[in-house]
N, C-alpha and C positions, 0 to 999 in steps of 0.2 A: 278244271273247275269241279269242286265237290259240292253236291247239292243234297238236300234232304226234303223228302215229301212228308208232310205232317197231316194228321187227321185224328178224328175221335175214334175211329173204327166204324165199320158199317157206313162209311161216308163216301165211298168211291175212290179212296186213296190207292187201294190195291190195283184197280183198273188203270189209274193214271200212271202208277209206278211201272206196271207190267207193260203198258204201251210204250212209255218212254225208254224202257230197257230194250225194246226192239231196235232202237237207233244204234247203228253200228259203232258209234263213238262212246257208248255208255258201258261202264263196268258196274257190277253189283254183287251182292251176296245172294246166293241161291239157297233153296231149301236143302239141297244136297250138302252144301257147305255147312249148314246149320247142324247137320247130322254127322259130319265128318269126324268129330271128336279129335283124337290124337293125330289123325292123318293131316289135318290142317293144311289143305292144298291151297288155300287163299283164293280159290275160284279161278285159277289160271285158264280153265277150259270153259268157263261160263259163257263167254261170248260165242265161241264156236258151237257149243251145244244148243244154246237158246235160239241161235239163228236158223237151226235146222229142225227145231221142235214145232210142229203144227200148233196153231192157236187152240185147236180143239183138245190138245193134250196138256193144256196148262190150267184147266179149270179146277177150282177148289172142289174138295170132296172126292178126289180120285188120286191114283198114283200119277204124279206129275213132276215136271221140272219147271221152276219158275222163280222169280225174285222173291226174297224172303226178308222179314224183319230180323231174322237171325238171333232170336232171344236166347236160345240154348248156348250158342257159341259165344255170344256177348257176355252172358252170365259167367261162363267158364273162363274166358280169357280176359275180360275187362272187369266186370263186377256185377253181381246180382242186382245191384241198384239200378242198372240200366234196363234190365229185363222186368224188374218188379219194383218200380219206384213209388208204389202206393199212390197217394194223391198228387205226387209231383216231387221234383228235385229242387230243394231250396238252396239258397246261396251257401249255407253252412255245409251242405252235402258235397259241394264241388271242391274236393281236395286236389292239391297238385298231383298226387299219385293217380287219382281218377282221371284227371285231364290228360296226363301223359299217356296212360294206358289206352284211353279212348282214342287219342290222336294216333298213336302207334298202330293200333288195330286197323284203322281205316287206311292210313298211309301205306302199310304193308300190302294190303289187298289192291289198292289203287295202283301201286307201283308194279306189283306182280302181274296184274291183268293188262297193264300197258294201254289203257284207254284214256283219251283226252278228258273224259268226264267220268266221275264216279257218283252214283246216285243211290241213296238209301232211304228207307221209309220207317218212320216211327208213328205209332198210333197210341191213343190213350193219353196218359199224363204227359205234360210238356217236358221235353229234354232240351229245350232251346237254350237255356242258360249254359248247360254243359257244352253243347255244340258250338255256340258262339265263342266260348272261351277257348276251346280246342282249335276251332277253325274260324277265325275272325272274317275270313274271306268267303265263307260258305254262303250259298244261295238257298233260300227256303221257298217251297211251294206248299201253301196251306190249303188243303182241299176241304171245303165245307159243304154240308148238305142240310136240307131242311131238318131241324131237330125233331120234328114229329115223325118223320120217316126213319131217322136214326133210332129214336126210342122204340119204335115199333119193331125195327130190325134187331135191336139188342135182345128183345124178349124171345127171339128165335134161336139165340146162340148158346150152346152148352157152356162156352167159356165165360159167358155173362152170368148165367143162372146157377152154375155149380155152387155148392156150399161155400167154397173158398174162392169163388170166381170174382169177376170185376164188379158185379152188383154189390157184393159184400165190402169190397175195397172202397167204393164210392159212397156207400151208406155211412161208413166210418168217417169219410172225409167231408161230409156235409157240415155247413155251419149251422148254428142253432136255429136260425130263421127257417132254413130248409128242412131241418129235422122236425120242427114244429108243423110245417106244411105237410110233411109226410105222415105225421101222426094224425093230423086232422083228416086225412084221407085213408085211414086204416092201413098205412104202410104200403100204399099202392105200388106195385112193381112197375107199372107204366110211368107213374109220376117220378119214381126214383130214377128210371132210365132217362127221362127228360131232364131232370135236375142235374144228373151227371153230365149229360151232353152240354148243358148250359155252362157248367163249371169248367169243363175242358175247353170250350170255346173261349171263355173269359180268361182262363189261364194262358192260353196261347196268345190272345190279344195283348195281355199284359206283358208277356215275355217278348213280344214282337219288338218292343222298344229297346231290347238288348242287341238287336241286329241292326246293321246299317239300313238306312231307309230304302236304298235301292236294291237291297238283297231279299226283300220279302214280296211275294206275290200271292194273293189270295184268289182262288179259282173255285167256282161253284160246280159241283157234280152235275147239276141240272144243265149247266151250259156245255159241259163235256158231252152229255147225251144229245143235246139239241144241235150244237154246231161243233163237232169234234175237231175238224180241221182248223177252224178259227181259234178255238180255245187252246189246242195243243201247240199251234204256231206261237201263240203268246207265251206259253210255258217254255217252249224251246228257246225263244229269243231271250227270255229272262235268264235261263240257265247258260246262255252263250253257246248253244248247240248249233252247228252249221245246218243250213237247209239241205234236205236230202229227198230226192224224188223217190228213192226206195222206201224211206220212212213214210212218205205221203201215201204210197200204195198200201203199206201195212196198216195205216190208220183206216183207210178205206175198207180193208178186209174185216174190220171189227163191225159186227152187227149190233149197233146201239139203238135202243128204242127210247125215245123221249117219254113215252107213256109210263116207263118204269118209275119216273120221278114221282108220280101221283099214286103209286100203288097203295100207300098207307091210307089214302082216303077211302079206298074200297075195303080195307081191312079193319079200320077203326070206326066205331059208331060216333054219333054226334056228341054223346056224353064224354067219351074218351078224348075226342078232339078238343072239346071245350075245356077239359081239365088241363091239357097241355098248353092250350092258348093262354089260359089264366096265368101260368107261371113262366112261360117262355116268350110271350109276346114281344117284350122289348128287344130281346136278342134276335128273335126272328125278324123283327122289323129292321134292325140294324144291318142284317145280312140280306135284306130285300125279299123276304119270304111272305110278308104280310103288309 
């Protein structure tokens, strides 16, 4: 079974992907694959290496070995559209050549690694239309997080705030109503981050209809932190992964703190929270956050 973990970024999808990749039946693209260029090893040693890498050596912001979204290698071997889709991939963008290249890229790595399951992660704009076309049997795990926490986290990321970063991409992708709201609040960086989160959530919800009803599972980051065994068991069952005592022990080894979910409340003041609530409330309510 091939599966895809989806999210907005800063939503906990990396944690979910990295934990699931610890299961001995899962193949994946690593950050080393992403940098391999012409060597193109297809990750045949990923499973063996990752099983021996201590959890403490996989954290972001340091030299590490870990599952990767692989945008460099995807841009080079499939299309830059996959790595840099702007506000999303529309139906007109999904050409037969793109579908074939995308399918071949993942089939080659899945076959080379020889794992019963292959799991990849995409964040930001939705690629569901392309995935569902190339892999009608694919399973999806959509990781969501409180949009106020995501917006707060976006503002800490260089890839969000850089002059040509994701903030600029989503500013251009806003509809006129959201552009007007942004102007009314002096171009607030926080509001832009919140509006972008809302748009990404809505785009994924809309594209969910392109997948089989039984192939889509939505899981909240906060539930992963609060009850990791229960939440990940649900994810594993959805992906068709066999029960594993070894994997259960690995999950136990992760030190997850439920208090991390409310960190944004300590970092944002009432005025900032009120601004986000004003524009995000319906989506937050639909996801169970208010």
